[in-house]
N, C-alpha and C positions, 0 to 999 in steps of 0.2 A: 600586174601586184591591185589587190583589194583595195576601195576605195580606204576602209579605215587604217591600214597600212601604208595608203599613200598620205593623208591626213597627218599620223602620225610622224611620217617620214620629214612632211613639211614642217611641222610644229617644230621637229628638231634643229631641223636648219636653220626656220628660222627665229629657231631661239640664239643657235649660236651667231648667226649676223647681228642679232637685236644685242648680245653681250658684247660685241666687240663695237658696233657702234655708240653705245654708251660710255664704255670705254672712253673713245676716243673724244666723244662730244664732252666729259668730264675733265680731260687732260687740257680743254680750252676754258669752258666757264668758269672751272674754280677760280685758277690762275686770273685770268681777266674780269672778274667778277671782284677779286679783293681788291685788286690795283684800280677798278673806277672809285669801289666805294672809298678804298684810303685816298684817292686824290678830291673826292667831295668833300665828305669830311675837315680835308687840310683847308680847304676854299679855295685849294688851286684851282679848280672849275668856274668858280664866282669871276677869280681875280682875273679872265683873259677872254672873257667877251669881250673886249675892246676890240680883239682881234677880227667879229663880223661886225662889228656896230656898222663899219662905211659900208657894208652890201646892201646893208638894210633898204636903205633907202629904194635900192632898186627892186628890192624884191616887195614894196610897198607896205612894208612894215616898220615900225617906231626901234628907236635905236634898244628900246629895253627887251623887243624880240631875240636881241643874240644871244641872251640868256637861257631861259628853251630849248633854243636851236642847236647850243653850245653841248647844253645838258644832254639830251636827246641824242646826238648826233655819238657819240662818246660811249653815254651810257645805255639808255632804252627811253620808251614810251613811256612808261610811266615818270623813270624820274622830268622829262618832258614836260608830261602833264601837268607835274607838280608845281613846278615851275612857272609854269602857263598861266594856272589858273588865278594865280595870287598875283600878277599884273591886271594893269586898265588897259585891258584889249576890248575888242569892240568884235562881235562875230565874225564880221569878214576878216580880220585879223587873225581871231583865233583858228579861219577854217586855211586859211593862207598856211600858219604852221604848222599845224594836222596835216593838209596835205605834204610839206616838203619832210617833215618827221615821218609818215608813213612808209616813205620810200628811202632815205638817210637816217637810219637811227641805228644805235648799236656798231655802229660802225667797225669800231675795233676787232672785237669779239667775231660779228658775223664776216668779213672780209676774213679772217685767220679762217672761219670755216668753207669760206668758197673757195680759196686758197688751197685749204687739203684737199677740197672735194674738185679741181681741178682749173680754175681762175687763179690769174694772178690778182692776188691783194689791193695792187696799187688801180690794176683795171677795176675792179671790182668794185673798190670806194670811188675813184672818179669817176667811173660812168652813175653811180648810183647819187652824188650831189650834183652830178651834170644833169640828169634826170630829174629830179628833184626840184632845181631849178628851175628848169626849161616848165617844168609842170604850173609851176606857180606864178610865172613870168607869164606863161597863155592863159590862165585862172582870173589873174586879180582883176584885170578890165571886165571884166562880168561882173565883180562883188562891190555892191556898195559898201565903201568904206564906215560910211555910219558915223557915230558918234557916241553911243553910251557904254559903258564897257560891260562886256558880258562875261566876265574874267571873276573870281571869287577874291577881289584886290584885297589883299591883309592890312592889318591895322598897325600890325609888326611884326619884326623879322621873329623866326622860329629859335628859340633856345638852342645852341648848338650843345648835343648829348654828348657825354663823356665819350672817350676810345672804348672805355669795354662796353658801353650797347650797342655803340657802334658795329663792333665786332661780332655783340650776341645776334645783334639786328641782319648782318650777313651772314651767318651761321647758319639762322633761319633761314633764309629766304634761299641761300641756299641750296640747303635739305629740300626744301618745301619743292624746288624746281627739279633738282633730281629724280625728287620720285615720279615728277609730272614726267621729266625726257626719259625714265628707266619704262615707264607703263606706256608710253608712246610708242616709242622706238621699236618695244618689244610687239605691241599690238600690228605695227609697221607691218615689219619685217616679217613675221608669222602667215599675214594675211596674202604677202606681196607671194612667198613661197607656195602658199596652198594656191592662191590665182596661179599662177604660174606652172604648176603640176597640175594643176586641175585644166589649165586651157582655158578659165575664165578670163584671166589679161589681156585675151585677143579680144575678145566680147567689148568688153571696154577700153580698149585702145579702139575699137570702132564706133564706138558710143562717142568718145569725145573726139575723135577724128575733124570734126566740120569744126567744130571751135576753136581744135590745133591750127588746122589752115588757115582759119580767120585770125589767129595769133602770130601765125609766120612759124610755125614750131615745125618739126615732125613727129606723126603721129605714134611714135615708140617711145617719146618721153613723154605722153600724156600720163604716167602713174607718179612720175617725180614730181610734176611739174602739179598735179592734183594734191601731194603731199607738200609741198611747198606753200601753195599756196592757201592748203587751207590751214597746214599746222606751223607753218614758216620756217624760215633759212635753216635753222637751225638741226632742225630734224630734215628739212630736206636734203639737207647737207649730208646728213649721215647716211641717210638712203642710196642719194647717188655715188657715194664711196664705192660702196657695194654694186653696186649698177655697173660701173666703170672700170669697174677688177673684173667683169667678165669681159670686158670689152666690147658692146656693144654698141657705144654710142661712140662719133666720129669728133673732131677736134669741132668743126663746125655746128653739129647740132649741141654739143656739149657749153657751146658758148652761148650759141643764142638762146639755149634753156637757162645759163646761169643770170645773162642779160636780164633774161622776159621779167625770172622772179625774183631777181634783185630789185625791180621797180613791184613786181603785184607777188606777193607776198602774206600770209600770217591776215589772210582776208575777210575772218570771222573774225576773229579777238580784237587786232588791234584799231580797225574802223566802229568797234561796239563803245571803244572806250569814249573816243571823240564823241559818239552820238550822244551821249549821257551830258555830255556837256553843251547838248542843244544844234550840233552841226547837223546840218542836211549829208546825207546819206548819198544825194548824185555827187556832189562836190570831193565826198570821201574816195566812191569806188571808181566812176566815168572817167575823169582827166588821168587817172592812171593806166588805165586799162589800155586807152586810145592811146597814152604815150608809150606804152609798151608793144602793141600793135604797130605804130608807127616806126620805132628805134629796129625792131625785131627785122622788119621789113627792110630798110635802109642798111642793116647789117645785112643781112642776105643777098641785096640787092650787090653789095660792096663784094661778097665772097664770089658771088657769080662772076662778075668785072676784074678782080683778080685774080681768079682762078686757085684759089688756096686748096692744097693739098689734104687728100682726106683720109688719115692714119687708119686702120681696119679697130683701133684697138687705142685708146684714154685712158695711160696709168695716173690715179692721183697718188697725189705726195703722201709718203707714209706718213705715220702717226708718232 
């Protein structure tokens, strides 16, 4: 087959997979984001922050840190940051909140996405919360608590917006997100088809192999890992669904991949949001990388000791 025909076929196949991935994502994003917006506007999220307050001392955080953690876990990084910057928190406290939320944010939506792409949602969610907690506990002793507030402590509470404005804002945000998802997933799917059909995928996997071995991951999950690390769990999940349909990943390979990207995903955009607040890049990246390496290697050790069966194919949940 001529090179042009090969590329043309790859683009066509990638576009079909891209559309399927986009529709799959929208079935999750639209209802979950609407529900979260309605809960936030109703004040429900703010009223249940007391559930987390007893745990704040364990995390070396003040009681008021419960609100940004809760909003971030149920909503997203942006909501957590919005709640965090108006509180009188020190730089160290903001760093601990950032480390936690970079791992455990948007748990409902991303938990569903991980479930659809092969990992039980309860396992995915509990693992991310546990990993976030363990990382904060390990980092806290190395940070100077300080005393000067680093946030943008608010002088007055933000006025409650009317429901019409809330829904209009949700619609606009969701539309912008949909456009972003559409183009990113299409580009990823088309690029992956081109790389696979031209044989370049093997070269990329070979280049990534040493780092993947360090992370405790199988070399053949290289492109999937890179997708989630660069673009996030949502886009990574859509790509993983398409790849698992080919039956190329064993259960152990899929699970270690999911747990690794559960800790480390969207490693470009999300940390930059916190770095803009003056937080150190070292604490935003290195502890999570170490936690992912240790966790995956412990899981691999468990698999070797218990001798899990390795099915040839893993079937993702139906959309």
